[in-house]
Backbone and ligand atoms as CSV (ligand in chain L), in Angstrom:
chain,resi,resn,atom,element,x,y,z
A,1,MET,N,N,-5.104,1.811,21.275
A,1,MET,CA,C,-5.189,3.079,20.571
A,1,MET,C,C,-4.016,2.971,19.469
A,2,LEU,N,N,-2.809,2.958,20.035
A,2,LEU,CA,C,-1.610,2.948,19.227
A,2,LEU,C,C,-1.826,1.952,18.089
A,3,VAL,N,N,-2.144,0.599,18.655
A,3,VAL,CA,C,-2.259,-0.285,17.762
A,3,VAL,C,C,-3.209,0.016,16.482
A,4,LEU,N,N,-4.416,0.598,16.770
A,4,LEU,CA,C,-5.326,1.106,15.851
A,4,LEU,C,C,-4.696,2.188,14.933
A,5,LEU,N,N,-4.099,3.029,15.443
A,5,LEU,CA,C,-3.406,4.038,14.735
A,5,LEU,C,C,-2.471,3.355,13.642
A,6,TYR,N,N,-1.768,2.430,14.222
A,6,TYR,CA,C,-0.847,1.795,13.368
A,6,TYR,C,C,-1.342,1.026,12.223
A,7,ILE,N,N,-2.493,0.599,12.395
A,7,ILE,CA,C,-3.111,-0.222,11.376
A,7,ILE,C,C,-3.775,0.598,10.369
A,8,LEU,N,N,-3.976,1.869,10.530
A,8,LEU,CA,C,-4.577,2.909,9.632
A,8,LEU,C,C,-4.140,2.746,8.306
A,9,HIS,N,N,-4.508,3.449,7.294
A,9,HIS,CA,C,-4.364,3.022,6.013
A,9,HIS,C,C,-4.499,3.966,4.710
A,10,HIS,N,N,-4.722,3.266,3.557
A,10,HIS,CA,C,-5.041,4.063,2.500
A,10,HIS,C,C,-6.402,3.500,1.749
A,11,MET,N,N,-6.364,2.426,1.097
A,11,MET,CA,C,-7.516,1.664,0.754
A,11,MET,C,C,-8.127,1.531,2.050
A,12,LEU,N,N,-9.515,1.489,2.273
A,12,LEU,CA,C,-10.105,1.139,3.666
A,12,LEU,C,C,-9.469,-0.376,3.900
A,13,GLU,N,N,-9.246,-0.518,5.082
A,13,GLU,CA,C,-8.587,-1.691,5.483
A,13,GLU,C,C,-9.401,-3.121,5.444
A,14,MET,N,N,-10.795,-2.784,5.599
A,14,MET,CA,C,-11.625,-3.922,5.587
A,14,MET,C,C,-11.607,-4.845,4.425
A,15,PRO,N,N,-11.570,-4.201,3.192
A,15,PRO,CA,C,-11.495,-5.111,1.967
A,15,PRO,C,C,-10.067,-5.983,2.116
A,16,HIS,N,N,-8.910,-5.215,2.334
A,16,HIS,CA,C,-7.729,-5.860,2.390
A,16,HIS,C,C,-7.695,-7.104,3.236
A,17,VAL,N,N,-8.305,-6.751,4.540
A,17,VAL,CA,C,-8.167,-7.824,5.533
A,17,VAL,C,C,-9.183,-9.110,5.018
A,18,LEU,N,N,-10.239,-8.813,4.555
A,18,LEU,CA,C,-11.083,-9.904,4.177
A,18,LEU,C,C,-10.342,-10.695,3.017
A,19,VAL,N,N,-9.765,-9.922,2.120
A,19,VAL,CA,C,-9.146,-10.739,1.058
A,19,VAL,C,C,-8.070,-11.549,1.534
A,20,GLY,N,N,-7.272,-11.172,2.621
A,20,GLY,CA,C,-6.183,-11.801,3.222
A,20,GLY,C,C,-6.719,-12.912,3.976
A,21,ALA,N,N,-7.852,-12.862,4.827
A,21,ALA,CA,C,-8.406,-13.931,5.261
A,21,ALA,C,C,-8.929,-15.033,4.354
A,22,ALA,N,N,-9.526,-14.555,3.219
A,22,ALA,CA,C,-9.933,-15.433,2.147
A,22,ALA,C,C,-8.837,-16.290,1.681
A,23,ILE,N,N,-7.724,-15.731,1.327
A,23,ILE,CA,C,-6.546,-16.365,0.731
A,23,ILE,C,C,-6.053,-17.380,1.872
A,24,ALA,N,N,-5.966,-16.925,3.135
A,24,ALA,CA,C,-5.493,-18.073,4.195
A,24,ALA,C,C,-6.400,-19.141,4.320
A,25,THR,N,N,-7.787,-18.746,4.115
A,25,THR,CA,C,-8.762,-19.944,4.283
A,25,THR,C,C,-8.669,-20.881,3.147
A,26,ALA,N,N,-8.384,-20.364,1.858
A,26,ALA,CA,C,-8.279,-21.211,0.752
A,26,ALA,C,C,-6.876,-22.115,0.768
A,27,ILE,N,N,-5.682,-21.275,1.309
A,27,ILE,CA,C,-4.510,-21.984,1.205
A,27,ILE,C,C,-3.929,-22.089,2.689
A,28,PRO,N,N,-3.998,-23.205,3.093
A,28,PRO,CA,C,-3.622,-23.491,4.539
A,28,PRO,C,C,-2.092,-23.394,4.728
A,29,ASN,N,N,-1.317,-23.347,3.521
A,29,ASN,CA,C,0.136,-23.333,3.914
A,29,ASN,C,C,0.726,-21.716,3.922
A,30,PRO,N,N,0.993,-21.410,5.249
A,30,PRO,CA,C,1.276,-19.923,5.315
A,30,PRO,C,C,2.594,-19.427,4.552
A,31,ALA,N,N,3.342,-20.359,4.147
A,31,ALA,CA,C,4.553,-20.059,3.284
A,31,ALA,C,C,3.976,-19.528,1.939
A,32,ILE,N,N,2.857,-19.924,1.457
A,32,ILE,CA,C,2.087,-19.560,0.152
A,32,ILE,C,C,1.172,-18.370,0.520
A,33,SER,N,N,0.344,-18.582,1.581
A,33,SER,CA,C,-0.687,-17.503,1.786
A,33,SER,C,C,-0.147,-16.271,2.124
A,34,ILE,N,N,0.669,-15.991,2.968
A,34,ILE,CA,C,1.260,-14.861,3.416
A,34,ILE,C,C,1.848,-14.008,2.366
A,35,PRO,N,N,2.788,-14.515,1.402
A,35,PRO,CA,C,3.179,-13.924,0.285
A,35,PRO,C,C,2.214,-13.389,-0.692
A,36,LEU,N,N,1.115,-14.221,-0.992
A,36,LEU,CA,C,-0.134,-13.953,-1.764
A,36,LEU,C,C,-0.805,-12.699,-0.925
A,37,ALA,N,N,-0.888,-12.897,0.195
A,37,ALA,CA,C,-1.777,-11.678,1.104
A,37,ALA,C,C,-0.991,-10.474,0.787
A,38,LEU,N,N,0.335,-10.403,0.944
A,38,LEU,CA,C,1.175,-9.147,0.659
A,38,LEU,C,C,0.700,-8.577,-0.624
A,39,ALA,N,N,1.071,-9.642,-1.713
A,39,ALA,CA,C,0.754,-9.186,-3.119
A,39,ALA,C,C,-0.565,-8.590,-3.348
A,40,SER,N,N,-1.556,-9.294,-2.620
A,40,SER,CA,C,-3.050,-9.020,-2.829
A,40,SER,C,C,-3.284,-7.414,-2.500
A,41,HIS,N,N,-2.283,-6.930,-1.576
A,41,HIS,CA,C,-2.512,-5.453,-1.308
A,41,HIS,C,C,-2.486,-4.518,-2.436
A,42,VAL,N,N,-1.494,-4.646,-3.138
A,42,VAL,CA,C,-1.146,-3.764,-4.393
A,42,VAL,C,C,-2.151,-3.971,-5.457
A,43,LEU,N,N,-2.684,-5.248,-5.642
A,43,LEU,CA,C,-3.535,-5.579,-6.668
A,43,LEU,C,C,-4.860,-4.856,-6.370
A,44,LEU,N,N,-5.401,-4.941,-4.962
A,44,LEU,CA,C,-6.486,-4.278,-4.500
A,44,LEU,C,C,-6.498,-2.711,-4.643
A,45,ASP,N,N,-5.238,-2.146,-4.256
A,45,ASP,CA,C,-5.126,-0.763,-4.445
A,45,ASP,C,C,-5.262,-0.451,-5.974
A,46,ARG,N,N,-5.142,-1.172,-6.802
A,46,ARG,CA,C,-5.224,-0.913,-8.191
A,46,ARG,C,C,-6.694,-0.894,-8.738
A,47,ILE,N,N,-7.550,-1.453,-7.864
A,47,ILE,CA,C,-8.959,-1.271,-8.189
A,47,ILE,C,C,-9.474,0.035,-7.630
A,48,PRO,N,N,-10.049,0.864,-8.571
A,48,PRO,CA,C,-10.575,2.141,-8.092
A,48,PRO,C,C,-11.294,2.216,-7.039
A,49,HIS,N,N,-10.772,3.008,-5.908
A,49,HIS,CA,C,-11.527,3.021,-4.577
A,49,HIS,C,C,-11.303,4.411,-4.142
A,50,TRP,N,N,-12.304,4.657,-3.060
A,50,TRP,CA,C,-12.207,5.848,-2.269
A,50,TRP,C,C,-11.625,5.529,-0.888
A,51,ASN,N,N,-10.784,6.582,-0.308
A,51,ASN,CA,C,-10.367,6.397,1.082
A,51,ASN,C,C,-10.261,7.761,1.610
A,52,PRO,N,N,-10.054,7.822,2.865
A,52,PRO,CA,C,-9.820,9.289,3.529
A,52,PRO,C,C,-8.559,9.777,2.787
A,53,HIS,N,N,-8.371,11.083,2.573
A,53,HIS,CA,C,-7.416,11.638,1.895
A,53,HIS,C,C,-6.248,12.076,2.801
A,54,PHE,N,N,-5.660,11.043,3.301
A,54,PHE,CA,C,-4.491,11.251,4.426
A,54,PHE,C,C,-3.284,12.149,3.766
A,55,TYR,N,N,-3.007,11.955,2.526
A,55,TYR,CA,C,-1.821,12.463,1.884
A,55,TYR,C,C,-2.077,13.853,1.645
A,56,THR,N,N,-3.185,14.321,0.967
A,56,THR,CA,C,-3.572,15.738,0.631
A,56,THR,C,C,-3.848,16.448,2.006
A,57,GLU,N,N,-4.505,15.861,2.935
A,57,GLU,CA,C,-4.652,16.565,4.288
A,57,GLU,C,C,-3.220,17.027,4.903
A,58,THR,N,N,-2.405,15.831,4.961
A,58,THR,CA,C,-1.076,16.033,5.400
A,58,THR,C,C,-0.385,17.044,4.866
A,59,GLN,N,N,-0.327,17.175,3.481
A,59,GLN,CA,C,0.314,18.396,2.816
A,59,GLN,C,C,-0.254,19.642,3.079
A,60,LYS,N,N,-1.548,19.734,3.339
A,60,LYS,CA,C,-2.363,21.077,3.591
A,60,LYS,C,C,-2.248,21.357,5.235
A,61,TYR,N,N,-2.495,20.451,5.985
A,61,TYR,CA,C,-2.461,20.889,7.463
A,61,TYR,C,C,-1.410,20.368,8.346
A,62,GLY,N,N,-0.538,19.482,7.809
A,62,GLY,CA,C,0.442,18.818,8.681
A,62,GLY,C,C,0.087,17.283,9.321
A,63,GLN,N,N,-1.074,17.165,9.137
A,63,GLN,CA,C,-1.467,15.778,9.478
A,63,GLN,C,C,-2.997,15.610,8.993
A,64,PRO,N,N,-3.413,14.160,9.010
A,64,PRO,CA,C,-4.730,13.867,8.486
A,64,PRO,C,C,-5.589,14.649,9.505
A,65,THR,N,N,-6.943,14.966,8.809
A,65,THR,CA,C,-7.955,15.668,9.764
A,65,THR,C,C,-8.358,14.717,10.878
A,66,PRO,N,N,-9.082,15.172,11.864
A,66,PRO,CA,C,-9.847,14.379,12.799
A,66,PRO,C,C,-10.847,13.532,12.190
A,67,LYS,N,N,-11.524,14.231,11.250
A,67,LYS,CA,C,-12.614,13.117,10.543
A,67,LYS,C,C,-12.090,12.016,9.925
A,68,SER,N,N,-11.036,12.247,8.994
A,68,SER,CA,C,-10.184,11.158,8.490
A,68,SER,C,C,-9.712,10.162,9.367
A,69,THR,N,N,-8.983,10.696,10.414
A,69,THR,CA,C,-8.627,9.803,11.393
A,69,THR,C,C,-9.593,8.872,12.035
A,70,ALA,N,N,-10.800,9.605,12.510
A,70,ALA,CA,C,-11.948,8.867,13.048
A,70,ALA,C,C,-12.226,7.780,12.147
A,71,ILE,N,N,-12.508,8.004,10.703
A,71,ILE,CA,C,-12.986,7.092,9.740
A,71,ILE,C,C,-12.038,5.865,9.751
A,72,ALA,N,N,-10.783,6.248,9.778
A,72,ALA,CA,C,-9.753,5.265,9.766
A,72,ALA,C,C,-9.834,4.226,11.066
A,73,ILE,N,N,-10.158,4.856,12.185
A,73,ILE,CA,C,-10.018,4.163,13.373
A,73,ILE,C,C,-11.169,3.115,13.282
A,74,VAL,N,N,-12.499,3.791,12.982
A,74,VAL,CA,C,-13.594,2.830,12.914
A,74,VAL,C,C,-13.302,1.540,11.927
A,75,ASP,N,N,-12.783,2.076,10.683
A,75,ASP,CA,C,-12.459,0.941,9.754
A,75,ASP,C,C,-11.499,0.015,10.167
A,76,SER,N,N,-10.327,0.439,10.881
A,76,SER,CA,C,-9.467,-0.510,11.250
A,76,SER,C,C,-9.924,-1.365,12.453
A,77,ALA,N,N,-10.795,-0.757,13.234
A,77,ALA,CA,C,-11.291,-1.587,14.523
A,77,ALA,C,C,-12.199,-2.461,13.877
A,78,ALA,N,N,-13.007,-2.276,12.924
A,78,ALA,CA,C,-13.816,-3.263,12.336
A,78,ALA,C,C,-13.160,-4.414,11.518
A,79,ALA,N,N,-12.077,-3.984,10.756
A,79,ALA,CA,C,-11.268,-4.929,10.097
A,79,ALA,C,C,-10.662,-5.951,11.062
A,80,LEU,N,N,-10.077,-5.336,12.107
A,80,LEU,CA,C,-9.397,-6.275,13.134
A,80,LEU,C,C,-10.321,-7.155,13.691
A,81,THR,N,N,-11.560,-6.812,14.028
A,81,THR,CA,C,-12.587,-7.626,14.645
A,81,THR,C,C,-12.829,-8.823,13.657
A,82,ALA,N,N,-13.132,-8.127,12.401
A,82,ALA,CA,C,-13.442,-9.253,11.263
A,82,ALA,C,C,-12.339,-10.232,11.199
A,83,GLY,N,N,-10.976,-9.706,11.116
A,83,GLY,CA,C,-10.061,-10.851,10.959
A,83,GLY,C,C,-9.950,-11.705,12.121
A,84,LEU,N,N,-9.996,-11.255,13.397
A,84,LEU,CA,C,-10.014,-12.263,14.470
A,84,LEU,C,C,-11.256,-13.177,14.496
A,85,PHE,N,N,-12.328,-12.700,14.079
A,85,PHE,CA,C,-13.625,-13.457,13.823
A,85,PHE,C,C,-13.337,-14.627,12.990
A,86,LEU,N,N,-12.802,-14.332,11.766
A,86,LEU,CA,C,-12.552,-15.159,10.656
A,86,LEU,C,C,-11.542,-16.332,11.315
A,87,ALA,N,N,-10.423,-15.704,11.968
A,87,ALA,CA,C,-9.480,-16.536,12.547
A,87,ALA,C,C,-10.054,-17.665,13.582
A,88,ALA,N,N,-10.874,-16.979,14.296
A,88,ALA,CA,C,-11.281,-17.806,15.423
A,88,ALA,C,C,-12.191,-19.102,15.030
A,89,ARG,N,N,-12.823,-18.907,13.743
A,89,ARG,CA,C,-13.641,-20.082,13.091
A,89,ARG,C,C,-12.618,-21.269,13.143
A,90,PHE,N,N,-11.236,-21.009,12.828
A,90,PHE,CA,C,-10.589,-22.190,12.777
A,90,PHE,C,C,-10.208,-22.896,14.033
A,91,LEU,N,N,-10.503,-22.392,15.194
A,91,LEU,CA,C,-10.123,-23.000,16.373
A,91,LEU,C,C,-11.130,-24.398,16.652
A,92,PRO,N,N,-10.612,-25.324,17.297
A,92,PRO,CA,C,-9.215,-25.477,18.118
A,92,PRO,C,C,-7.874,-25.645,17.152
A,93,ASN,N,N,-8.096,-25.372,15.882
A,93,ASN,CA,C,-6.948,-25.501,14.944
A,93,ASN,C,C,-6.276,-24.311,15.125
A,94,TYR,N,N,-5.129,-24.134,16.103
A,94,TYR,CA,C,-4.539,-22.918,16.220
A,94,TYR,C,C,-3.681,-22.617,15.185
A,95,GLY,N,N,-2.983,-23.547,14.460
A,95,GLY,CA,C,-2.135,-23.250,13.486
A,95,GLY,C,C,-3.089,-22.496,12.337
A,96,GLY,N,N,-4.200,-23.035,11.982
A,96,GLY,CA,C,-5.013,-22.463,10.919
A,96,GLY,C,C,-5.401,-20.980,11.246
A,97,ALA,N,N,-5.770,-20.845,12.692
A,97,ALA,CA,C,-6.315,-19.456,13.072
A,97,ALA,C,C,-4.981,-18.585,12.969
A,98,ILE,N,N,-3.797,-18.911,13.479
A,98,ILE,CA,C,-2.642,-18.106,13.413
A,98,ILE,C,C,-2.199,-17.658,11.872
A,99,SER,N,N,-2.592,-18.757,11.037
A,99,SER,CA,C,-2.159,-18.283,9.508
A,99,SER,C,C,-3.159,-17.237,9.032
A,100,VAL,N,N,-4.451,-17.402,9.429
A,100,VAL,CA,C,-5.472,-16.429,9.043
A,100,VAL,C,C,-5.114,-14.994,9.601
A,101,ILE,N,N,-4.538,-14.893,10.719
A,101,ILE,CA,C,-4.370,-13.827,11.603
A,101,ILE,C,C,-3.016,-13.164,10.757
A,102,ALA,N,N,-1.957,-13.911,10.461
A,102,ALA,CA,C,-0.775,-13.605,9.738
A,102,ALA,C,C,-1.043,-13.054,8.361
A,103,ALA,N,N,-2.086,-13.646,7.724
A,103,ALA,CA,C,-2.412,-13.276,6.210
A,103,ALA,C,C,-3.160,-11.931,6.335
A,104,CYS,N,N,-3.931,-11.710,7.310
A,104,CYS,CA,C,-4.752,-10.485,7.653
A,104,CYS,C,C,-3.761,-9.330,7.814
A,105,LEU,N,N,-2.733,-9.501,8.670
A,105,LEU,CA,C,-1.724,-8.539,9.013
A,105,LEU,C,C,-0.807,-8.229,7.732
A,106,ALA,N,N,-0.513,-9.275,6.941
A,106,ALA,CA,C,0.281,-9.226,5.669
A,106,ALA,C,C,-0.507,-8.291,4.784
A,107,SER,N,N,-2.010,-8.418,4.626
A,107,SER,CA,C,-2.642,-7.870,3.750
A,107,SER,C,C,-2.742,-6.371,3.818
A,108,VAL,N,N,-2.489,-5.935,4.994
A,108,VAL,CA,C,-2.463,-4.409,5.360
A,108,VAL,C,C,-1.056,-3.888,5.787
A,109,LEU,N,N,-0.090,-4.774,5.618
A,109,LEU,CA,C,1.252,-4.337,5.982
A,109,LEU,C,C,1.687,-2.957,5.213
A,110,SER,N,N,1.607,-3.029,3.897
A,110,SER,CA,C,1.923,-1.889,2.972
A,110,SER,C,C,1.404,-0.734,3.433
A,111,ASP,N,N,0.151,-0.608,4.086
A,111,ASP,CA,C,-0.539,0.574,4.476
A,111,ASP,C,C,-0.036,0.939,5.819
A,112,GLN,N,N,0.305,-0.010,6.772
A,112,GLN,CA,C,0.840,0.166,8.128
A,112,GLN,C,C,2.208,0.899,8.109
A,113,ILE,N,N,2.976,0.558,7.068
A,113,ILE,CA,C,4.389,1.036,6.934
A,113,ILE,C,C,4.240,2.636,6.868
A,114,LYS,N,N,3.166,3.223,6.380
A,114,LYS,CA,C,2.927,4.701,6.076
A,114,LYS,C,C,2.614,5.306,7.255
A,115,MET,N,N,2.145,4.668,8.393
A,115,MET,CA,C,1.593,5.218,9.536
A,115,MET,C,C,2.639,6.316,10.191
A,116,PRO,N,N,3.794,5.773,10.302
A,116,PRO,CA,C,4.798,6.888,10.837
A,116,PRO,C,C,4.909,8.184,10.133
A,117,TYR,N,N,4.624,7.977,9.026
A,117,TYR,CA,C,4.716,9.257,8.102
A,117,TYR,C,C,3.487,10.138,8.416
A,118,PHE,N,N,2.338,9.605,8.590
A,118,PHE,CA,C,1.185,10.462,8.875
A,118,PHE,C,C,1.185,10.833,10.205
A,119,PHE,N,N,1.331,10.145,11.108
A,119,PHE,CA,C,0.994,10.265,12.421
A,119,PHE,C,C,2.134,10.521,13.474
A,120,PHE,N,N,3.275,10.112,13.078
A,120,PHE,CA,C,4.427,10.375,13.667
A,120,PHE,C,C,5.501,11.185,13.225
A,121,LYS,N,N,5.113,11.937,12.155
A,121,LYS,CA,C,5.933,12.791,11.526
A,121,LYS,C,C,7.189,12.405,11.117
A,122,GLN,N,N,7.339,11.249,10.654
A,122,GLN,CA,C,8.460,10.647,9.942
A,122,GLN,C,C,8.528,10.843,8.448
A,123,ARG,N,N,8.903,11.988,8.185
A,123,ARG,CA,C,8.592,12.361,6.716
A,123,ARG,C,C,9.805,12.436,5.794
A,124,THR,N,N,10.927,11.829,6.166
A,124,THR,CA,C,12.108,11.635,5.268
A,124,THR,C,C,12.462,10.122,5.130
A,125,GLY,N,N,13.448,9.951,4.254
A,125,GLY,CA,C,14.143,8.557,4.186
A,125,GLY,C,C,13.042,7.534,3.633
A,126,PHE,N,N,13.168,6.573,4.403
A,126,PHE,CA,C,12.449,5.363,3.992
A,126,PHE,C,C,10.788,5.482,3.963
A,127,PHE,N,N,10.327,6.230,4.898
A,127,PHE,CA,C,8.959,6.557,5.243
A,127,PHE,C,C,8.409,7.282,4.108
A,128,LYS,N,N,9.177,8.311,3.614
A,128,LYS,CA,C,8.767,9.217,2.516
A,128,LYS,C,C,8.671,8.325,1.326
A,129,PHE,N,N,9.742,7.649,1.013
A,129,PHE,CA,C,9.897,6.726,-0.174
A,129,PHE,C,C,8.622,5.907,-0.346
A,130,TRP,N,N,8.409,5.173,0.988
A,130,TRP,CA,C,7.268,4.142,0.871
A,130,TRP,C,C,5.878,4.703,0.688
A,131,THR,N,N,5.809,5.990,1.434
A,131,THR,CA,C,4.458,6.551,1.159
A,131,THR,C,C,4.126,7.088,-0.420
A,132,ASN,N,N,5.303,7.680,-0.867
A,132,ASN,CA,C,5.055,7.918,-2.239
A,132,ASN,C,C,4.952,6.844,-3.270
A,133,LEU,N,N,5.712,5.765,-2.911
A,133,LEU,CA,C,5.437,4.512,-3.829
A,133,LEU,C,C,4.102,3.933,-3.632
A,134,GLU,N,N,3.515,3.948,-2.556
A,134,GLU,CA,C,2.243,3.495,-2.168
A,134,GLU,C,C,1.230,4.365,-3.142
A,135,ARG,N,N,1.546,5.665,-2.959
A,135,ARG,CA,C,0.698,6.537,-3.644
A,135,ARG,C,C,0.739,6.336,-5.269
A,136,SER,N,N,1.890,6.060,-5.706
A,136,SER,CA,C,2.050,5.773,-7.185
A,136,SER,C,C,1.137,4.762,-7.696
A,137,TRP,N,N,0.621,3.659,-6.910
A,137,TRP,CA,C,-0.127,2.527,-7.337
A,137,TRP,C,C,-1.561,2.764,-7.039
A,138,GLN,N,N,-1.831,3.792,-6.410
A,138,GLN,CA,C,-3.305,3.790,-6.008
A,138,GLN,C,C,-4.140,4.209,-7.169
A,139,VAL,N,N,-5.247,3.732,-7.370
A,139,VAL,CA,C,-6.259,4.189,-8.378
A,139,VAL,C,C,-7.504,4.639,-7.539
A,140,GLU,N,N,-7.701,6.035,-7.658
A,140,GLU,CA,C,-8.669,6.463,-6.710
A,140,GLU,C,C,-10.148,6.714,-7.576
A,141,ALA,N,N,-11.270,6.745,-6.866
A,141,ALA,CA,C,-12.512,7.007,-7.366
A,141,ALA,C,C,-13.123,7.767,-6.391
A,142,SER,N,N,-14.159,8.477,-7.143
A,142,SER,CA,C,-15.105,9.349,-6.104
A,142,SER,C,C,-15.605,8.471,-5.156
A,143,PHE,N,N,-16.582,9.263,-4.181
A,143,PHE,CA,C,-17.036,8.547,-2.993
A,143,PHE,C,C,-17.780,7.436,-3.129
A,144,ILE,N,N,-18.932,7.571,-3.809
A,144,ILE,CA,C,-19.989,6.596,-4.043
A,144,ILE,C,C,-19.416,5.294,-4.965
A,145,PRO,N,N,-18.977,5.468,-5.925
A,145,PRO,CA,C,-18.401,4.295,-6.823
A,145,PRO,C,C,-17.147,3.635,-6.160
A,146,GLY,N,N,-16.523,4.617,-5.435
A,146,GLY,CA,C,-15.057,4.071,-4.635
A,146,GLY,C,C,-15.614,3.268,-3.564
A,147,ILE,N,N,-16.780,3.502,-2.823
A,147,ILE,CA,C,-17.043,2.831,-1.867
A,147,ILE,C,C,-17.841,1.579,-2.338
A,148,ILE,N,N,-18.489,1.466,-3.540
A,148,ILE,CA,C,-19.252,0.376,-4.033
A,148,ILE,C,C,-18.190,-0.728,-4.314
A,149,THR,N,N,-17.182,-0.436,-4.981
A,149,THR,CA,C,-16.102,-1.201,-5.350
A,149,THR,C,C,-15.693,-2.103,-4.220
A,150,GLN,N,N,-15.327,-1.213,-3.139
A,150,GLN,CA,C,-14.915,-1.959,-1.971
A,150,GLN,C,C,-15.939,-2.933,-1.206
A,151,ILE,N,N,-17.113,-2.412,-1.337
A,151,ILE,CA,C,-18.236,-3.468,-0.813
A,151,ILE,C,C,-18.260,-4.689,-1.572
A,152,LEU,N,N,-18.145,-4.571,-2.964
A,152,LEU,CA,C,-18.230,-5.713,-3.587
A,152,LEU,C,C,-16.953,-6.749,-3.431
A,153,ILE,N,N,-15.939,-5.985,-3.264
A,153,ILE,CA,C,-14.737,-6.917,-3.026
A,153,ILE,C,C,-14.921,-7.740,-1.588
A,154,SER,N,N,-15.420,-6.967,-0.672
A,154,SER,CA,C,-15.485,-7.490,0.640
A,154,SER,C,C,-16.502,-8.623,0.675
A,155,LEU,N,N,-17.706,-8.342,0.023
A,155,LEU,CA,C,-18.657,-9.434,-0.156
A,155,LEU,C,C,-18.232,-10.696,-0.971
A,156,ALA,N,N,-17.368,-10.494,-2.023
A,156,ALA,CA,C,-16.798,-11.630,-2.909
A,156,ALA,C,C,-15.885,-12.451,-1.696
A,157,ALA,N,N,-15.084,-11.655,-1.006
A,157,ALA,CA,C,-14.250,-12.391,-0.155
A,157,ALA,C,C,-14.814,-13.128,0.941
A,158,LEU,N,N,-15.796,-12.283,1.495
A,158,LEU,CA,C,-16.886,-13.039,2.508
A,158,LEU,C,C,-17.384,-14.445,2.011
A,159,TRP,N,N,-17.827,-14.201,0.790
A,159,TRP,CA,C,-18.702,-15.367,0.015
A,159,TRP,C,C,-17.699,-16.517,-0.252
A,160,TRP,N,N,-16.389,-16.193,-0.610
A,160,TRP,CA,C,-15.393,-17.183,-0.641
A,160,TRP,C,C,-15.010,-17.887,0.623
A,161,ILE,N,N,-15.120,-17.171,1.811
A,161,ILE,CA,C,-14.774,-17.842,3.016
A,161,ILE,C,C,-15.876,-18.590,3.656
A,162,LEU,N,N,-17.175,-17.961,3.577
A,162,LEU,CA,C,-18.318,-18.578,4.155
A,162,LEU,C,C,-19.190,-19.694,3.547
A,163,VAL,N,N,-19.160,-19.538,2.120
A,163,VAL,CA,C,-20.067,-20.311,1.319
A,163,VAL,C,C,-19.209,-21.627,0.892
L,1,ZN,ZN,ZN,-2.314,0.546,0.092
């Protein structure tokens, strides 16, 4: 449960994780794929998207609402499952599987850093700085178009991996 809370997010985590997995699948060298996965996070956050409004809710109610938290848990659990599944395809090549998992984690790191801010009331210093920085590069969209962009990104990443 704590692990899931920890992986919660801003853009939904699923597209981030699929793109991370796609990068590691295309580029076997983790010294290249992990930095690229880290960078892909910012790039994807710049594509107009919808996500639960953790920040607004935290300002209003002191923490994200149960509904947003539930969406985030389902999304994170699904993203985690997808990442592990895509990594398992490399077995018995353990190096390959581990670099996929590492790239998946790197792809959502930027969001994970914000979790103490939202869920553990760490709202000063570095966590405040990072949460505001992450907010500054987000490009948000309303629900339907903001979900469609993420489905398209996810499908493109899956196509890249599986086809
Ligand atoms: Zn983000």
